[in-house]
N, C-alpha and C positions, 0 to 999 in steps of 0.2 A: 448663626451656624445652622439653625433649623431650616431657615429659608434656603441655604445653599444645598443642604441634604435633599430638600424637596426638589430643587431644580435638577440636581444630579440624578435623582430617581426618575424624574420625568423624562430627562434625556435618554436614560438607559431604557426605559419602557418604549420610547419612540424608536430607538435603534432596534430593539428586539422585534417590534411590530412592523418595521420598514421592510416591505417586500419588493422594493424597486430593484430591477435587474434579475429577479429570481427566474423569470421566464427565459431569459437568455441563458442562464446556467442550465436550466432543464432542457432547453433546446440543444445546447452543446453536448449534453449527455445522451439524449435520445436520437439526435440527427444521424450519427454514424451507423447506429443499428438500423434505423429506418431506411437510409440510402442503401446500406448493404443488403437489406431484405428486398428492396425494389430491384436492385441489380440482379439478385438471384432469380427473382420472378421473371425479369426480362430475359435473362440468359436461358432459363429453362424454356420459356415460351418460344424463343427464337429457335431453340433446338427442336422442339416439337413441330414447329412450322417447317423447318428445314427437312425433317424426317418425312413429313407429309408430302412435300414437294418432290423429294427424291423418290419416294415410293410411287407417286403418280407417274413420274418419268420412267421408272423401271418398268411399270406395267405397260406404258406406251411402247417401250422398247421391245417387250415381250410380244405385243401384238404385231409389231412390225416384223420381228424375227419369225413369228409363226406363219406369216404369209409367204415366206421363202422367196421374196422378190426384192428384198432390200439388203444391200451389202452391210456387213458387220461394221465396217468403218463409218458408214453413214449413220447407223444406229448409235454408235459410240459418240460420234460428233454431236448429234442432236441432244443426247442426254447430257453430255459435258457442257454444252452451251447453255442449256436451261438451268443447270445447277449453278453455273457461274453467274447467271443473271439473278439468282436468288441470294447467294452468299455474297457478302460485301466485298467484291473484288476491286471496288474503286479504291480501297485502302491499299496503298503500295506495299504495305507490310503484310498483307494477307497472303498466305501461302495455301493454295488449293491443291491438294493431292487427290487425283481421281483415278479410280480403277473400276473397270467393268469386266466381269467374268461370266462365262456361261457353261452349262453342262446340259446333257440331255439323258432322258431315261426312256425305257420301253413303255412304262405305265406309271400312273401316279403312285401305285403301291410300291414302286421301286425307289421312290424319293428317300434319300438318306438311309437306304437299306444296306447293311453290310453283306458281303459275299458269304455264302454258306460254307461251312467247313465241318470236318469230322473232329468232334471234341473227344479225342482219345482218352485224355486224363480227367475229363469232366470238371475242368476249371472255368468253364464258360468264357474262354477267350482263345483266340487262335494262337498256336505255337508254331514255330518255324518248321517243325517236323511233321505237321499234320496236313492232310489233304484238304483242298478247298476247290470251289467251283469258280473259275475265272469268268466273270460276266462281262468284263469290259476289254478283254483282249490284251492286257498288258503283262500277263503271266506272273502277276504278283498279287498277294492278298490285299484287299482294300476294304476299309470300313464304309465305303460309299460306292455303289455300283455305277454311278454316273460316269459318262464319257465326255471329255472336253469337246465342245463344238455345238453346232446348232441342230444336229440330227437330221432326220428325214421326215417323210410324211407320217403323221399321227404319233410321232415321238413327243414326249413331254419335255419341253425345254425349260431350264432354270436360268433366270437372269438375276444377277446379283451386282449391286454397286456399293462400293465403299468410298466414302468421302471424308477427308480430313481438312478442316478449315480453322483459321485463327478465330478465337472467341471475339465477339463484338464488344462485350462489356468487360471492364477490368476486374471483375470479381475474383478471377483466378489468382491474381497477384496478391490479393488481400488475405486469402485463406490457404495459400500454398497449392492451389490446383494447377494443372498443366495449362499452358496458354493455347492449346488446340483442343478441338472437339471432333470426335469421330462418329459418323453416322453410317449405318448399314441398312440396306433395303433389298428385298428379294421377292421374287414371285415365280410361279410355275404356270405354264400354258401349253396346251397340246397344239402341235403344228397342224396346219390345214391338211385335209386328206386329198391331196392332188393325185395320189397314187396309193398303192398298197403299202402297208408298213413292212419294212425290211425285217426279216426274222433275225432274232439274236439268240444264238445257241451258246450255252455255258459249257466250258471245257473243264473237266475234272483234272486237277494237277496235284500230283503227289511228289513231294521233295524226295530226292534220292536218299536212301538210308546211309 
């Protein structure tokens, strides 16, 4: 009986000390987190790379626009083609939504500047019954005095691109993120001075009482 107890105890000790297969169990626990982290790094890295490429193309577009000798359709086409060359358009499921917009200003100081108004009630915001200075000629109050278009000589042109593409890595499906990524890039550049800058005169407009 004593011999049997010794054998049983020996077998139990061997079983407790046996680490065969523990590495596989540890790998099974760690691998999902590791691969998830790697996909997150790749996804973020690709987004940063895409942002840098789009920003570069937008700046090229601004330089072309500032020369006033390149049609807007040609500029848009060049930027569009370059972006599609970077984003994985080879995937038939990839949906690339591309938009390029532009505005121009009289000076850099006007960028994103709201139109001036008479703050009658001192609430620091324009109300529909208050006078304002119409800087862009649309006869309505705007939070940005920019005018759509490429402008003329010495005007400051804004070029902005918005790109939405399907994510390359499947991380989004694992953590409930959307399957698309949106990237925006913009720049400002003064048009070449081929002639004198056109004067822009603000018109004071007061709503009827």
